[in-house]
C-alpha positions as CSV (number, residue, x, y, z in Angstrom):
1,X,155.3,-92.9,-51.5
2,X,154.9,-89.2,-52.2
3,X,151.8,-87.5,-50.8
4,X,150.7,-83.9,-51.7
5,X,149.6,-81.5,-49.0
6,X,146.1,-81.5,-50.4
7,X,145.9,-85.3,-49.7
8,X,147.3,-85.1,-46.1
9,X,144.9,-85.7,-43.2
10,X,146.2,-82.4,-41.5
11,X,146.1,-84.0,-38.0
12,X,147.9,-81.0,-36.4
13,X,147.0,-78.1,-38.7
14,X,144.1,-76.7,-36.8
15,X,145.8,-76.8,-33.4
16,X,149.0,-75.3,-34.9
17,X,146.9,-72.6,-36.6
18,X,145.3,-71.6,-33.3
19,X,148.7,-71.5,-31.6
20,X,150.3,-69.4,-34.3
21,X,147.3,-66.9,-34.1
22,X,148.5,-66.0,-30.6
23,X,151.6,-64.3,-31.9
24,X,151.2,-63.8,-35.6
25,X,147.5,-63.9,-36.5
26,X,147.9,-62.5,-40.0
27,X,150.5,-65.1,-40.9
28,X,148.3,-67.9,-39.4
29,X,145.5,-67.2,-41.9
30,X,148.0,-67.2,-44.8
31,X,149.6,-70.5,-43.8
32,X,146.2,-72.3,-43.6
33,X,145.3,-71.1,-47.1
34,X,148.0,-73.4,-48.5
35,X,146.5,-76.6,-47.2
36,X,145.1,-77.6,-50.6
37,X,148.4,-77.2,-52.5
38,X,148.8,-80.1,-54.9
39,X,152.4,-79.1,-56.0
40,X,154.1,-79.8,-52.7
41,X,154.8,-83.4,-51.9
42,X,156.2,-85.1,-48.8
43,X,157.2,-88.6,-47.9
44,X,158.7,-90.6,-45.1
45,X,158.2,-92.3,-41.8
46,X,157.8,-88.9,-40.3
47,X,159.1,-89.7,-36.8
48,X,162.4,-91.0,-38.4
49,X,162.9,-89.4,-41.8
50,X,161.3,-87.2,-44.4
51,X,161.7,-85.7,-47.8
52,X,159.9,-82.8,-49.7
53,X,159.6,-81.8,-53.3
54,X,157.7,-79.6,-55.7
55,X,156.0,-81.3,-58.6
56,X,154.1,-79.0,-61.1
57,X,153.6,-78.5,-64.8
58,X,157.2,-77.3,-65.3
59,X,158.6,-80.4,-63.7
60,X,159.9,-81.7,-60.4
61,X,162.3,-80.0,-58.0
62,X,163.6,-81.6,-54.8
63,X,163.3,-79.2,-51.9
64,X,164.7,-81.5,-49.3
65,X,166.3,-84.9,-49.8
66,X,165.7,-87.9,-47.7
67,X,167.6,-87.4,-44.4
68,X,167.2,-89.0,-40.9
69,X,165.1,-86.6,-38.9
70,X,167.3,-86.8,-35.8
71,X,170.4,-86.2,-37.8
72,X,168.8,-83.2,-39.6
73,X,167.7,-81.6,-36.3
74,X,171.2,-82.0,-34.8
75,X,172.9,-80.6,-37.9
76,X,170.9,-77.4,-37.9
77,X,170.1,-77.0,-34.1
78,X,173.6,-77.5,-32.7
79,X,175.3,-74.4,-34.4
80,X,172.2,-72.2,-33.5
81,X,172.3,-73.3,-29.9
82,X,176.0,-72.6,-29.8
83,X,175.4,-69.1,-31.1
84,X,172.9,-68.4,-28.4
85,X,175.2,-69.7,-25.7
86,X,178.0,-67.4,-27.0
87,X,175.8,-64.2,-26.7
88,X,173.5,-64.1,-29.7
89,X,170.0,-62.7,-29.0
90,X,168.6,-63.0,-32.5
91,X,169.3,-65.9,-34.9
92,X,168.1,-65.4,-38.5
93,X,167.4,-68.7,-40.3
94,X,167.3,-68.2,-44.0
95,X,165.1,-70.9,-45.5
96,X,163.3,-72.3,-42.5
97,X,161.4,-74.7,-44.8
98,X,158.9,-77.0,-43.0
99,X,160.2,-75.8,-39.6
100,X,161.3,-79.2,-38.4
101,X,164.2,-77.9,-36.4
102,X,162.4,-75.1,-34.6
103,X,160.8,-77.1,-31.7
104,X,164.3,-78.3,-30.6
105,X,165.7,-74.7,-30.7
106,X,162.7,-73.3,-28.8
107,X,163.0,-76.0,-26.2
108,X,166.7,-75.2,-25.8
109,X,165.9,-71.5,-25.2
110,X,163.2,-72.3,-22.7
111,X,165.6,-74.5,-20.7
112,X,168.8,-72.5,-20.9
113,X,167.7,-68.9,-21.6
114,X,164.3,-68.6,-19.9
115,X,163.4,-65.0,-19.3
116,X,166.0,-63.7,-21.8
117,X,164.8,-62.0,-25.0
118,X,166.3,-64.5,-27.4
119,X,164.7,-66.1,-30.4
120,X,164.7,-67.1,-34.0
121,X,163.6,-65.2,-37.1
122,X,162.6,-67.8,-39.6
123,X,162.6,-66.7,-43.3
124,X,160.8,-68.7,-45.9
125,X,159.6,-67.7,-49.4
126,X,156.9,-70.4,-49.7
127,X,154.2,-70.5,-47.0
128,X,153.2,-73.9,-48.4
129,X,156.4,-75.5,-46.9
130,X,155.5,-74.2,-43.5
131,X,152.0,-75.4,-44.0
132,X,153.3,-78.8,-44.8
133,X,155.3,-78.9,-41.6
134,X,152.2,-77.7,-39.6
135,X,150.1,-80.5,-41.1
136,X,152.6,-83.2,-40.1
137,X,154.1,-82.1,-36.8
138,X,152.8,-80.7,-33.5
139,X,154.3,-77.2,-33.3
140,X,151.9,-75.9,-30.6
141,X,154.5,-75.6,-27.8
142,X,157.0,-73.8,-30.0
143,X,154.4,-71.4,-31.5
144,X,153.0,-70.6,-28.1
145,X,156.4,-70.0,-26.5
146,X,156.9,-66.9,-28.6
147,X,160.5,-67.9,-29.4
148,X,160.0,-68.0,-33.1
149,X,159.1,-65.1,-35.4
150,X,158.4,-65.8,-39.0
151,X,158.9,-63.6,-42.1
152,X,157.1,-65.6,-44.9
153,X,156.3,-64.7,-48.5
154,X,157.8,-64.5,-52.0
155,X,159.2,-60.9,-51.4
156,X,161.4,-61.5,-48.4
157,X,162.9,-58.0,-48.5
158,X,159.4,-56.5,-48.0
159,X,158.6,-59.0,-45.2
160,X,161.9,-58.1,-43.4
161,X,161.1,-54.4,-43.7
162,X,157.8,-55.0,-42.0
163,X,159.6,-57.0,-39.3
164,X,162.0,-54.1,-38.7
165,X,159.1,-51.6,-38.4
166,X,157.1,-53.7,-36.0
167,X,159.8,-55.4,-33.8
168,X,162.7,-52.9,-33.7
169,X,165.8,-55.2,-34.0
170,X,167.8,-52.0,-34.3
171,X,167.9,-52.1,-30.5
172,X,170.4,-54.9,-30.9
173,X,174.1,-54.6,-31.8
174,X,175.1,-56.3,-35.1
175,X,177.2,-58.8,-33.0
176,X,174.0,-59.9,-31.1
177,X,172.5,-61.2,-34.4
178,X,173.7,-64.4,-36.2
179,X,172.6,-65.7,-39.6
180,X,172.3,-69.3,-40.7
181,X,171.4,-70.9,-44.0
182,X,168.6,-73.4,-44.1
183,X,168.2,-73.8,-47.9
184,X,170.3,-76.1,-50.2
185,X,173.6,-74.4,-51.0
186,X,173.4,-75.5,-54.7
187,X,170.0,-73.9,-55.1
188,X,171.5,-70.7,-56.8
189,X,168.2,-68.9,-57.5
190,X,166.9,-69.5,-54.0
191,X,170.3,-68.5,-52.5
192,X,170.3,-65.2,-54.5
193,X,166.8,-64.3,-53.3
194,X,167.8,-64.8,-49.6
195,X,171.1,-63.0,-50.0
196,X,169.3,-60.0,-51.5
197,X,166.8,-60.0,-48.6
198,X,169.6,-60.1,-46.1
199,X,171.5,-57.3,-47.8
200,X,168.3,-55.2,-47.5
201,X,167.9,-56.2,-43.8
202,X,171.5,-55.1,-43.0
203,X,170.9,-51.8,-44.7
204,X,167.6,-51.2,-42.9
205,X,169.2,-52.2,-39.6
206,X,172.2,-49.9,-40.1
207,X,169.9,-46.9,-40.9
208,X,167.5,-47.6,-38.0
209,X,170.4,-48.1,-35.6
210,X,171.7,-44.6,-36.4
211,X,168.3,-43.2,-35.6
212,X,168.2,-45.3,-32.4
213,X,171.5,-43.9,-31.3
214,X,170.2,-40.4,-31.8
215,X,167.2,-41.4,-29.7
216,X,169.5,-42.6,-26.9
217,X,171.5,-39.5,-26.9
218,X,168.4,-37.3,-26.7
219,X,167.1,-39.4,-23.8
220,X,170.4,-39.3,-22.0
221,X,170.4,-35.5,-22.3
222,X,166.8,-35.3,-21.0
223,X,167.5,-37.5,-17.9
224,X,170.8,-35.8,-17.1
225,X,168.8,-32.7,-16.1
226,X,165.9,-34.6,-14.4
227,X,164.8,-32.6,-11.4
228,X,162.5,-35.1,-9.8
229,X,159.4,-33.4,-11.1
230,X,157.0,-36.1,-12.5
231,X,155.2,-35.1,-15.7
232,X,155.4,-38.2,-17.9
233,X,154.5,-41.7,-16.9
234,X,155.3,-44.9,-18.9
235,X,154.3,-48.5,-18.6
236,X,153.6,-51.6,-20.8
237,X,150.8,-54.1,-20.4
238,X,150.0,-57.6,-21.7
239,X,146.4,-57.5,-22.8
240,X,145.9,-61.2,-22.0
241,X,146.9,-60.9,-18.4
242,X,144.4,-60.3,-15.6
243,X,146.4,-57.6,-13.9
244,X,146.7,-55.6,-17.1
245,X,143.4,-53.9,-16.4
246,X,144.7,-52.7,-13.1
247,X,148.0,-51.3,-14.6
248,X,146.1,-49.8,-17.5
249,X,143.6,-48.2,-15.1
250,X,146.4,-46.6,-13.0
251,X,148.1,-45.2,-16.1
252,X,144.8,-43.7,-17.2
253,X,144.4,-42.4,-13.6
254,X,147.6,-40.4,-14.0
255,X,146.3,-39.0,-17.3
256,X,143.1,-37.9,-15.4
257,X,145.2,-35.8,-13.0
258,X,146.9,-34.2,-16.1
259,X,150.1,-36.0,-16.4
260,X,151.2,-37.3,-19.8
261,X,150.8,-41.1,-19.8
262,X,152.1,-43.6,-22.4
263,X,151.0,-47.2,-22.4
264,X,152.6,-49.8,-24.7
265,X,150.1,-52.6,-25.4
266,X,151.2,-56.2,-26.2
267,X,148.8,-58.8,-27.6
268,X,151.5,-61.4,-28.3
269,X,154.2,-63.3,-26.4
270,X,157.1,-62.9,-28.8
271,X,160.6,-62.5,-27.5
272,X,160.8,-59.2,-29.4
273,X,158.6,-57.5,-26.8
274,X,161.8,-56.5,-25.0
275,X,163.1,-54.7,-28.2
276,X,159.7,-53.0,-28.7
277,X,159.7,-51.9,-25.0
278,X,163.1,-50.4,-25.2
279,X,162.4,-48.5,-28.3
280,X,159.1,-47.2,-27.0
281,X,160.6,-46.2,-23.6
282,X,163.5,-44.3,-25.0
283,X,161.2,-42.6,-27.5
284,X,158.8,-41.4,-24.8
285,X,161.5,-40.4,-22.2
286,X,159.3,-40.6,-19.1
287,X,159.8,-39.4,-15.5
288,X,158.2,-42.4,-13.9
289,X,157.9,-46.1,-14.7
290,X,154.9,-48.0,-13.5
291,X,155.2,-51.7,-12.6
292,X,152.9,-54.2,-11.1
293,X,153.8,-56.9,-8.5
294,X,157.5,-57.0,-9.6
295,X,160.8,-55.1,-9.5
296,X,161.5,-52.9,-12.4
297,X,164.6,-55.1,-12.9
298,X,162.2,-57.9,-13.8
299,X,159.6,-56.1,-16.0
300,X,161.8,-53.4,-17.6
301,X,165.5,-54.4,-17.2
302,X,166.5,-52.3,-20.1
303,X,165.8,-49.2,-18.0
304,X,168.5,-50.1,-15.4
305,X,170.9,-47.2,-16.1
306,X,168.1,-44.6,-16.2
307,X,168.0,-42.4,-13.0
308,X,164.2,-42.0,-12.7
309,X,161.8,-43.4,-10.1
310,X,159.9,-46.6,-10.7
311,X,156.6,-47.3,-8.9
312,X,155.7,-50.9,-8.1
313,X,152.1,-51.5,-7.1
314,X,151.7,-54.8,-5.3
315,X,148.1,-55.9,-5.8
316,X,149.0,-59.5,-4.9
317,X,151.1,-60.8,-2.0
318,X,154.8,-60.3,-2.7
319,X,155.4,-63.9,-1.6
320,X,153.6,-65.1,-4.7
321,X,155.6,-62.9,-7.1
322,X,159.0,-63.4,-8.7
323,X,161.8,-62.4,-6.4
324,X,164.2,-60.3,-8.5
325,X,166.4,-57.7,-6.7
326,X,165.0,-54.2,-6.6
327,X,166.5,-51.3,-8.6
328,X,168.0,-48.5,-6.6
329,X,165.1,-46.2,-7.7
330,X,162.2,-48.7,-7.0
331,X,159.5,-47.5,-4.7
332,X,156.6,-49.8,-3.7
333,X,153.0,-49.3,-2.7
334,X,150.6,-52.1,-1.9
335,X,146.9,-52.8,-1.4
336,X,147.5,-54.1,2.2
337,X,149.8,-53.1,5.0
338,X,150.4,-56.8,5.6
339,X,152.6,-56.8,2.4
340,X,155.1,-54.4,3.8
341,X,157.3,-56.8,5.9
342,X,157.9,-59.1,2.9
343,X,158.7,-56.1,0.6
344,X,161.2,-54.9,3.2
345,X,162.6,-58.4,3.7
346,X,163.4,-58.4,-0.1
347,X,165.2,-55.1,0.3
348,X,162.5,-52.9,-1.1
349,X,161.2,-49.5,0.0
350,X,157.4,-49.5,0.8
351,X,156.2,-45.9,0.8
352,X,152.4,-46.4,1.4
353,X,149.2,-48.4,1.1
354,X,147.1,-47.8,-2.0
355,X,143.9,-49.9,-2.3
356,X,142.5,-51.3,-5.5
357,X,140.1,-49.1,-7.6
358,X,137.8,-48.7,-10.5
359,X,138.5,-47.3,-14.0
360,X,135.3,-45.2,-13.6
361,X,133.6,-46.2,-16.9
362,X,130.2,-46.5,-15.3
363,X,127.4,-48.4,-16.9
364,X,123.7,-48.4,-16.0
365,X,122.4,-51.8,-15.0
366,X,120.1,-53.0,-17.8
367,X,116.6,-54.4,-17.4
368,X,116.7,-57.9,-18.7
369,X,113.5,-59.7,-19.7
370,X,115.6,-62.9,-19.4
371,X,118.8,-62.8,-17.4
372,X,121.8,-64.7,-18.7
373,X,122.5,-66.2,-15.2
374,X,121.0,-66.1,-11.8
375,X,124.5,-66.5,-10.4
376,X,127.8,-66.2,-12.3
377,X,131.4,-66.7,-11.1
378,X,134.6,-65.8,-13.0
379,X,137.8,-67.2,-11.6
380,X,140.9,-69.2,-12.1
381,X,141.8,-72.7,-11.1
382,X,144.8,-74.9,-11.9
383,X,144.7,-78.7,-12.5
384,X,147.8,-80.1,-10.7
385,X,147.0,-83.7,-11.4
386,X,150.2,-84.3,-13.4
387,X,152.3,-83.0,-10.5
388,X,150.5,-85.1,-7.9
389,X,150.9,-88.2,-10.1
390,X,154.6,-87.7,-10.1
391,X,154.9,-87.1,-6.3
392,X,155.9,-89.9,-3.9
393,X,153.5,-90.8,-1.2
394,X,155.4,-88.9,1.6
395,X,155.4,-85.6,-0.3
396,X,151.8,-86.1,-1.4
397,X,150.6,-86.7,2.2
398,X,152.5,-83.6,3.4
399,X,151.0,-81.4,0.7
400,X,147.5,-82.7,1.4
401,X,147.9,-81.8,5.1
402,X,149.3,-78.3,4.5
403,X,146.8,-77.5,1.7
404,X,143.8,-78.5,3.8
405,X,145.2,-76.5,6.8
406,X,145.6,-73.5,4.6
407,X,142.0,-73.7,3.5
408,X,140.8,-73.9,7.1
409,X,143.2,-71.1,8.3
410,X,143.3,-68.6,5.4
411,X,144.9,-65.8,7.4
412,X,148.0,-68.0,8.1
413,X,150.8,-68.1,5.5
414,X,152.1,-71.4,4.1
415,X,155.4,-70.6,5.8
416,X,153.7,-70.5,9.2
417,X,151.8,-73.7,8.5
418,X,154.9,-75.5,7.2
419,X,156.7,-74.7,10.4
420,X,154.0,-76.5,12.3
421,X,153.7,-79.5,9.9
422,X,157.3,-80.3,8.9
423,X,158.7,-82.2,6.0
424,X,162.1,-83.9,6.2
425,X,164.8,-82.2,4.1
426,X,165.3,-85.1,1.6
427,X,161.6,-85.2,0.7
428,X,161.5,-81.4,0.5
429,X,164.4,-81.4,-2.0
430,X,162.6,-84.0,-4.1
431,X,159.4,-81.8,-4.0
432,X,161.4,-78.7,-5.1
433,X,163.0,-80.5,-8.0
434,X,159.5,-81.8,-9.1
435,X,157.9,-78.3,-9.0
436,X,160.8,-76.8,-10.9
437,X,160.0,-79.1,-13.8
438,X,156.4,-77.8,-14.0
439,X,156.2,-74.2,-12.8
440,X,157.8,-71.7,-15.3
441,X,158.5,-69.0,-12.6
442,X,160.6,-71.5,-10.6
443,X,163.9,-70.1,-11.9
444,X,163.1,-66.8,-10.1
445,X,162.1,-68.5,-6.8
446,X,163.9,-70.0,-3.9
447,X,162.8,-73.6,-3.0
448,X,160.7,-72.5,0.0
449,X,158.9,-69.8,-2.1
450,X,158.2,-72.3,-4.9
451,X,156.6,-74.7,-2.4
452,X,154.6,-71.8,-0.9
453,X,153.5,-70.7,-4.4
454,X,152.3,-74.3,-5.2
455,X,150.4,-74.6,-1.8
456,X,148.5,-71.4,-2.4
457,X,147.6,-72.3,-6.0
458,X,146.4,-75.8,-5.0
459,X,144.5,-74.5,-1.9
460,X,142.8,-71.8,-3.9
461,X,141.7,-74.2,-6.5
462,X,140.3,-76.7,-4.1
463,X,138.5,-74.0,-2.1
464,X,136.9,-72.4,-5.2
465,X,135.8,-75.8,-6.6
466,X,134.1,-76.7,-3.3
467,X,132.4,-73.3,-2.9
468,X,131.1,-73.4,-6.5
469,X,130.0,-77.0,-6.0
470,X,127.8,-75.8,-3.1
471,X,125.8,-73.8,-5.8
472,X,125.0,-76.8,-8.1
473,X,121.2,-76.5,-7.3
474,X,121.0,-73.1,-9.0
475,X,119.6,-73.9,-12.5
476,X,121.1,-70.8,-14.1
477,X,124.6,-70.9,-12.8
478,X,127.5,-69.8,-15.0
479,X,131.1,-70.7,-14.4
480,X,133.9,-68.9,-16.4
481,X,137.6,-69.3,-16.4
482,X,140.4,-71.7,-17.8
483,X,139.6,-75.1,-19.2
484,X,140.9,-76.7,-16.0
485,X,137.5,-76.1,-14.5
486,X,136.0,-78.8,-16.8
487,X,138.5,-81.4,-15.4
488,X,138.1,-80.4,-11.7
489,X,134.3,-79.9,-11.3
490,X,133.0,-83.0,-9.5
491,X,129.9,-83.8,-11.6
492,X,128.2,-83.5,-15.0
493,X,125.6,-81.0,-13.7
494,X,128.4,-78.5,-12.8
495,X,130.4,-79.3,-15.9
496,X,127.4,-78.1,-18.0
497,X,127.6,-74.8,-16.2
498,X,131.2,-74.2,-17.2
499,X,131.2,-71.9,-20.2
500,X,134.8,-71.3,-21.0
501,X,137.2,-68.3,-20.5
502,X,136.3,-64.6,-20.8
503,X,138.2,-63.2,-23.8
504,X,138.2,-59.5,-23.1
505,X,137.5,-56.7,-20.6
506,X,134.5,-55.8,-22.7
507,X,133.1,-59.3,-22.6
508,X,133.6,-59.4,-18.8
509,X,131.7,-56.1,-18.3
510,X,128.8,-57.4,-20.4
511,X,128.7,-60.6,-18.3
512,X,128.6,-58.6,-15.1
513,X,125.6,-56.6,-16.3
514,X,123.7,-59.6,-17.7
515,X,123.6,-61.6,-14.4
516,X,121.4,-61.2,-11.4
517,X,124.2,-62.0,-9.0
518,X,128.0,-61.9,-9.6
519,X,130.0,-63.8,-7.0
520,X,133.4,-62.8,-5.6
521,X,135.3,-65.6,-3.8
522,X,138.6,-64.5,-2.2
523,X,141.9,-66.0,-3.1
524,X,143.6,-67.3,0.0
525,X,146.5,-64.8,-0.5
526,X,143.9,-62.0,-0.7
527,X,142.1,-62.5,2.6
528,X,143.7,-59.5,4.1
529,X,142.6,-56.9,1.5
530,X,139.8,-55.7,-0.8
531,X,140.3,-57.0,-4.3
532,X,139.7,-55.1,-7.6
533,X,136.5,-57.1,-8.5
534,X,134.6,-55.3,-5.7
535,X,135.1,-52.1,-7.6
536,X,134.8,-53.4,-11.2
537,X,131.5,-55.2,-10.9
538,X,129.4,-52.3,-9.6
539,X,131.2,-49.9,-12.1
540,X,130.1,-52.2,-15.0
541,X,126.5,-52.1,-13.8
542,X,126.5,-55.5,-12.1
543,X,125.4,-56.7,-8.7
544,X,128.0,-58.3,-6.5
545,X,127.8,-60.7,-3.6
546,X,131.3,-60.7,-2.1
547,X,133.1,-62.8,0.4
548,X,134.0,-60.7,3.4
549,X,137.5,-59.6,4.1
550,X,138.7,-57.5,7.1
551,X,138.2,-53.8,6.4
552,X,135.6,-54.3,3.6
553,X,133.1,-52.1,5.6
554,X,135.6,-49.2,5.3
555,X,134.9,-49.2,1.5
556,X,131.2,-50.1,1.2
557,X,128.2,-50.0,3.5
558,X,126.8,-53.5,4.2
559,X,123.5,-54.3,2.4
560,X,123.2,-50.7,1.1
561,X,126.2,-50.5,-1.2
562,X,127.2,-54.2,-1.2
563,X,126.1,-57.6,0.0
564,X,128.6,-60.0,1.5
565,X,129.0,-63.3,3.4
566,X,131.6,-64.7,5.8
567,X,131.3,-68.5,5.4
568,X,130.4,-71.0,2.8
569,X,127.2,-71.8,4.6
570,X,126.1,-68.1,4.5
571,X,126.9,-67.8,0.8
572,X,123.6,-69.3,-0.6
573,X,121.5,-67.5,2.1
574,X,122.9,-64.1,1.0
575,X,122.5,-65.0,-2.7
576,X,118.9,-66.1,-2.2
577,X,118.1,-62.9,-0.4
578,X,119.6,-60.8,-3.3
579,X,117.7,-62.8,-6.0
580,X,114.3,-62.0,-4.4
581,X,114.1,-58.3,-5.3
582,X,115.4,-56.7,-8.4
583,X,114.7,-53.3,-7.1
584,X,117.0,-53.8,-4.1
585,X,119.7,-55.0,-6.4
586,X,119.4,-52.0,-8.8
587,X,119.4,-49.5,-5.8
588,X,122.5,-51.2,-4.3
589,X,124.4,-50.9,-7.6
590,X,123.5,-47.2,-7.9
591,X,124.7,-46.5,-4.3
592,X,127.9,-48.5,-4.9
593,X,128.6,-46.5,-8.1
594,X,128.2,-43.3,-6.2
595,X,130.6,-44.4,-3.5
596,X,133.2,-45.4,-6.2
597,X,132.8,-42.2,-8.1
598,X,133.6,-40.2,-5.0
599,X,136.4,-42.2,-3.5
600,X,137.6,-45.2,-5.4
601,X,138.7,-44.2,-9.0
602,X,142.2,-44.8,-10.4
603,X,142.7,-41.1,-10.5
604,X,142.3,-41.0,-6.7
605,X,144.9,-43.8,-6.4
606,X,147.2,-41.9,-8.9
607,X,147.1,-38.8,-6.8
608,X,147.8,-40.9,-3.6
609,X,150.9,-42.3,-5.3
610,X,152.1,-38.9,-6.5
611,X,151.8,-37.6,-3.0
612,X,153.7,-40.5,-1.6
613,X,156.5,-40.1,-4.2
614,X,156.6,-36.3,-3.5
615,X,157.0,-37.0,0.3
616,X,159.6,-39.8,-0.1
């Protein structure tokens, strides 16, 4: 029985729409607009076979005949997968239709080419066909992966021109792109439209590639005379990542000390970020690359042949970052001296200690007739229930022991604890295989590092949940962060305090200002250094109660510029003391801002880094 899109129940459309918005928000809105189409019909036992047709005033036209779903996927996916395995970076699928084959291709890329900038450009004239697919099938994983880029609309040549302008495929050799046909070969009118679009694409690619070669020649000439004098700084940031604010702040700090600074912003997760990075980098021709927590070979591998310094700022323990070999021109600074041995063990060059800082956009604390929260906490937790359910009893018992010991002894590393509480090698191998299935970064980690990463994440989560649970008697408590909080908080009272994730830096600053007390709880891997929140909250005009770390008194004066606690038992006592007197809180914020203004701005850190690089 044939059913029109307008009659479908749309079980997956809303979730697919939200997933598509992550990477192509404009297209997502256009796709959803076709959900009431009455001229596109589908039929079939959708887990086994399907068919699709147009049926309008001018008659019927079969878009896709009845084929077994598994056979259809194999027929289209196999040659595409083969092309990727033989060196293709970009596969163009002319006539992606309902997109049935795309999840299989995306899953293949994630498994066999993780970390490589490879993906599919799906062309489709009629957005209604993609809408039909999104109504009937769960495409969330493929859409969130960033492996698929769509060009959709009746004028495919224009859509492809826009793709070329935004995503810079001219950074690829023609041999790195392969084209496959998804429409019926006997559909002559449709074939002519797609062939015309591809002719236009090849023409645009050839023209832009000539310009790109000119760009590369210009850059090569510039760097061939590089004297070591740093005048231009380049980086790229993902706006949805927490550490993007730090990298952005440092780049702005260099601008404040009168260096030219270029920051490429990403708001999507598409595989074409690599192409856009390369084009932006060679256009700007910098003297210094800024990276955070990772080797430049990991975050900017396209810069490998360029003979300029790269500055890596470790604001997290190196043990918790992807271990990719350093570039010959990589130089590292870090927020804690305790990071240096691990950087050197990895073959890196640590040239100094640079603490966290503030962007310096100071806000006055407002006077609220009604405060949003008495106490607010923003932080991340991870629900590992699925992993624990898959563990055997021996591994689970060992993890429980090590995690609980880590919570009690935060200044010890999991490596030290694991040496005291051993796990037999066979069980250890089983645990590593299990974690590899669930942790995306695993391909960049040794087995020991992967276990350590998991222990930290689980110990942090448990500790944060327990500390926040100790505050359940505060009526105006606000908890912000990932949805995993709702699954991990121990009772309904606390679950009602969970209010979802913070969506932007602006929203975060507004939250800091609108709460009587903002709480900072250290991550276990951050017990040896002062984290960035201690600078950001006062800068935003918020009052902070922080968990003490060694050396904190070197940055702020206790109970004059900042309040802090040392144990979970002390935490509510210090919070209660701070809640009593608004005047004390406002005066504390003012003094903290003055200290930050004098000593702890990103421009201060940029100058420190420049001095270190000059002395190297």
